[in-house]
BATI-887894 format. One record per residue (C-alpha): residue in three letters; x, y, z. Coordinates in steps of 0.02 Angstrom, whole numbers, plus 50000, padded with zeros to 5 digits. Layout:
N
res,x,y,z
ala,X,Y,Z
...
This chain:
321
res,x,y,z
met,43224,56729,37330
met,43214,56918,37296
lys,43203,56977,37474
lys,43349,56842,37544
leu,43486,56916,37412
ile,43434,57107,37476
leu,43459,57038,37630
val,43630,56940,37612
leu,43684,57122,37501
ala,43638,57210,37659
ile,43754,57074,37796
leu,43898,57084,37666
ala,43894,57286,37656
leu,43855,57271,37852
ser,44025,57180,37866
val,44109,57279,37768
ala,44063,57443,37850
cys,44126,57357,38024
gln,44283,57297,37942
lys,44315,57477,37890
asp,44277,57546,38054
ser,44396,57447,38154
lys,44542,57478,38027
ile,44511,57673,38070
glu,44512,57656,38244
glu,44652,57536,38237
glu,44738,57680,38171
ile,44676,57831,38281
ala,44736,57729,38443
lys,44897,57737,38359
ile,44894,57911,38360
asp,45019,58016,38497
val,44939,58160,38614
asn,45021,58266,38721
phe,44955,58349,38884
lys,44907,58357,39035
val,44765,58358,39186
glu,44804,58529,39273
arg,44693,58494,39442
phe,44675,58681,39481
asp,44527,58638,39574
arg,44682,58525,39702
gln,44773,58676,39681
phe,44669,58798,39737
ala,44573,58698,39880
thr,44755,58673,39966
ala,44832,58843,39933
gln,44862,58948,40069
pro,44865,59142,40041
asn,45040,59162,39997
asp,45018,59050,39854
leu,44892,59164,39744
pro,45010,59269,39657
arg,45070,59086,39574
leu,44907,59041,39530
lys,44881,59199,39456
ala,45040,59179,39346
thr,44972,59006,39302
phe,44812,59031,39272
pro,44781,59207,39244
phe,44627,59165,39132
leu,44527,59090,39296
phe,44556,59274,39391
ser,44479,59416,39337
glu,44565,59583,39359
arg,44417,59693,39440
val,44421,59572,39567
asp,44518,59614,39721
asp,44641,59491,39801
ser,44558,59474,39981
val,44390,59394,39888
trp,44503,59235,39825
ile,44589,59231,39994
asn,44405,59227,40083
arg,44356,59087,39940
met,44512,58979,39990
lys,44443,58972,40181
asp,44238,58971,40121
thr,44156,58800,40188
leu,44063,58768,40031
gln,44215,58799,39929
gln,44300,58670,40053
ser,44160,58533,40041
leu,44141,58554,39839
phe,44332,58509,39846
thr,44294,58351,39960
glu,44153,58288,39860
val,44252,58313,39674
asp,44412,58220,39764
lys,44284,58084,39830
thr,44202,58059,39665
phe,44360,58060,39552
gly,44519,58025,39632
asp,44667,58068,39524
phe,44526,58078,39377
ser,44630,57952,39254
glu,44470,57868,39216
val,44409,58038,39119
thr,44588,58078,39049
lys,44575,57890,38964
asp,44406,57972,38873
ile,44494,58135,38848
thr,44642,58048,38775
ser,44549,57946,38623
leu,44435,58121,38604
phe,44599,58212,38556
gln,44649,58055,38451
his,44504,58055,38366
leu,44508,58239,38340
lys,44680,58240,38273
tyr,44641,58105,38146
tyr,44479,58177,38064
asp,44562,58396,38099
lys,44732,58359,38049
ile,44782,58542,38107
phe,44693,58507,38287
thr,44816,58537,38410
glu,44794,58473,38603
pro,44745,58606,38737
arg,44778,58629,38905
val,44648,58533,39011
ile,44611,58612,39162
thr,44495,58561,39297
leu,44384,58668,39442
thr,44248,58683,39513
asn,44109,58839,39482
phe,43978,58830,39626
val,43863,58688,39520
asp,43850,58818,39380
tyr,43776,58668,39264
arg,43762,58804,39135
asn,43926,58824,39126
lys,44010,58619,39134
thr,44141,58651,39025
ile,44211,58785,38901
val,44322,58730,38761
thr,44451,58857,38677
asp,44601,58834,38534
thr,44703,58812,38699
ile,44622,58766,38837
asp,44493,58656,38885
leu,44385,58702,39056
val,44292,58551,39162
ala,44196,58601,39311
leu,44204,58453,39385
asp,44069,58472,39521
asn,43947,58490,39390
tyr,43979,58287,39389
leu,43978,58212,39545
gly,43823,58106,39504
lys,43626,58122,39465
asp,43573,58133,39655
his,43694,58203,39720
lys,43656,58311,39856
phe,43695,58471,39797
tyr,43592,58446,39654
thr,43429,58438,39749
asp,43344,58610,39693
ile,43406,58557,39507
pro,43261,58501,39384
arg,43277,58310,39369
tyr,43298,58302,39180
leu,43475,58409,39184
ala,43536,58343,39344
gln,43534,58168,39261
asn,43666,58198,39142
met,43776,58265,39296
arg,43899,58144,39306
pro,44061,58086,39230
pro,44045,58006,39082
gln,43947,58157,39024
ile,44099,58271,39044
val,44165,58185,38870
cys,44023,58191,38799
asp,44013,58388,38831
leu,44203,58413,38789
ala,44130,58353,38592
ala,43967,58445,38602
asp,44071,58593,38616
tyr,44215,58535,38473
ala,44071,58492,38355
glu,43993,58680,38380
lys,44171,58746,38325
tyr,44156,58643,38190
ile,43969,58648,38124
ser,43941,58772,37993
gln,43763,58819,37988
leu,43722,58993,37963
gln,43550,59009,37981
arg,43444,58907,38128
lys,43248,58979,38055
thr,43161,58819,38027
leu,43111,58667,38132
leu,43226,58563,37997
asp,43361,58676,38052
asp,43385,58644,38213
met,43356,58457,38192
ile,43502,58452,38075
tyr,43609,58562,38181
phe,43590,58434,38317
gly,43588,58301,38212
lys,43783,58352,38162
gln,43824,58378,38331
leu,43764,58211,38357
tyr,43833,58118,38236
phe,44004,58218,38261
lys,44003,58101,38437
asp,43974,57965,38341
lys,44154,57987,38249
val,44225,58059,38423
ile,44193,57961,38553
pro,44130,57800,38456
phe,44160,57720,38653
glu,44032,57795,38708
thr,43844,57707,38703
asp,43715,57814,38609
ala,43616,57854,38767
glu,43760,57941,38836
lys,43818,58028,38691
ile,43631,58116,38673
gly,43621,58108,38856
tyr,43461,58007,38876
thr,43423,57866,38994
gln,43447,57693,38913
lys,43231,57681,38934
gln,43203,57870,38839
leu,43306,57806,38710
asp,43231,57628,38687
trp,43054,57764,38695
ala,43139,57834,38547
ile,43182,57701,38441
ser,43019,57620,38475
asn,42898,57785,38438
glu,43035,57848,38282
ser,42912,57805,38163
tyr,42783,57886,38250
ile,42861,58056,38268
trp,42901,58056,38113
arg,42744,58035,38024
tyr,42699,58178,38189
phe,42804,58299,38093
ile,42780,58272,37928
glu,42561,58262,37939
lys,42597,58439,38058
glu,42714,58517,37926
leu,42823,58546,38064
leu,42989,58548,37952
tyr,43000,58700,37879
ser,42909,58787,37999
thr,42965,58946,38089
asp,42845,58958,38226
ser,42950,59011,38392
ser,42870,58876,38500
leu,42942,58725,38426
pro,43129,58726,38479
asn,43053,58734,38661
arg,42940,58605,38620
phe,43065,58481,38543
ile,43258,58543,38523
ala,43296,58630,38708
pro,43312,58519,38873
ala,43161,58460,38936
pro,43086,58342,39043
phe,42968,58293,38888
ser,42939,58320,38718
lys,42779,58426,38691
phe,42677,58341,38569
tyr,42517,58408,38653
leu,42453,58217,38677
glu,42428,58096,38819
leu,42592,58016,38774
asp,42697,58152,38796
ser,42727,58108,38975
asp,42814,57970,38941
ser,42948,58063,38788
pro,43105,58127,38837
gly,43133,58292,38786
arg,43243,58344,38627
leu,43173,58222,38505
gly,43199,58343,38363
gln,43397,58332,38398
tyr,43360,58124,38405
met,43264,58136,38238
gly,43393,58245,38164
trp,43530,58141,38227
gln,43453,57972,38112
ile,43436,58087,37957
val,43618,58137,37975
arg,43659,57962,37997
ser,43551,57895,37842
tyr,43652,58041,37757
met,43819,57982,37779
glu,43757,57796,37751
his,43714,57859,37573
asn,43844,57982,37553
asp,44033,57980,37502
val,44051,58133,37612
gly,44200,58166,37753
leu,44157,58213,37925
met,44213,58384,37918
asp,44129,58405,37753
met,43956,58364,37824
leu,43978,58458,37947
lys,43984,58623,37810
lys,43833,58558,37742
asp,43672,58653,37715
ala,43526,58589,37818
thr,43416,58573,37675
glu,43538,58478,37555
ile,43564,58345,37686
phe,43391,58325,37701
asn,43361,58300,37539
asp,43506,58174,37505
ala,43472,58089,37681
lys,43358,57958,37580
phe,43290,57941,37769
lys,43160,57808,37814
pro,43102,57794,38002
arg,43137,57637,38102
lys,42964,57540,38079
glu,42846,57533,38226
């Protein structure tokens, strides 16, 4: 009887939470945003040398004063540059689908941050510099489209597969959301594995709120199979962290084993090759989700909380095996 009562109460609580989230999303959908995507990649690809002064005047931050004009003119004629543009145009066309996602991201940011102002959104190519796919400032968002042509694109054959799997159009808004999370998160010290777990847990929970239209797999940059593995093994991962006393460890090898992008996580066990990388980030995400479920704290306030405080008040329990 007691088990049935608990189940009914849990269902009612979930129903109330879903109704609340639905009302919030209805409010957010009504928020006006005013921005346009400026296609520098297209303008540069179709420019003639005499267009260079106009481009430099419109996008001064994209042209270093230390680089002579002849370099930019030669780049206009460069066959690789032209090939990049062709592939970008083939993949994105008028960029309307991604623009819808960015619009929704900005609506959510304006809801949670009342002083948020829409930036200029500028697309470009950067010779597949996948370490700098997006850059966010207070006034400008840069998106290097040649880093999102699809995981199996011919330009990515020399890039590790675990990185190339996220070089797809849906990851643009996910990467922008991650960049914004970094601007809002206050966590000065990251000395322990728990510090890193909570930092990235905050980032992923931020994505829950500002890009709820994306799947959990997209938010963390996993395939669905990788996410399913993490969910199925959550209890085992947690037990390993606890038994090995890793949470408060300052061992410098731990971020590389469980936080940094990698083809798999490093438990130093046979299961390693089956696991996705960044499982520390995944576990931090579940801890922050539990914290927000059990505490009456706003999103922006949570982002400023200390990692240990979040962990102690999370009442976190991993999914059962």
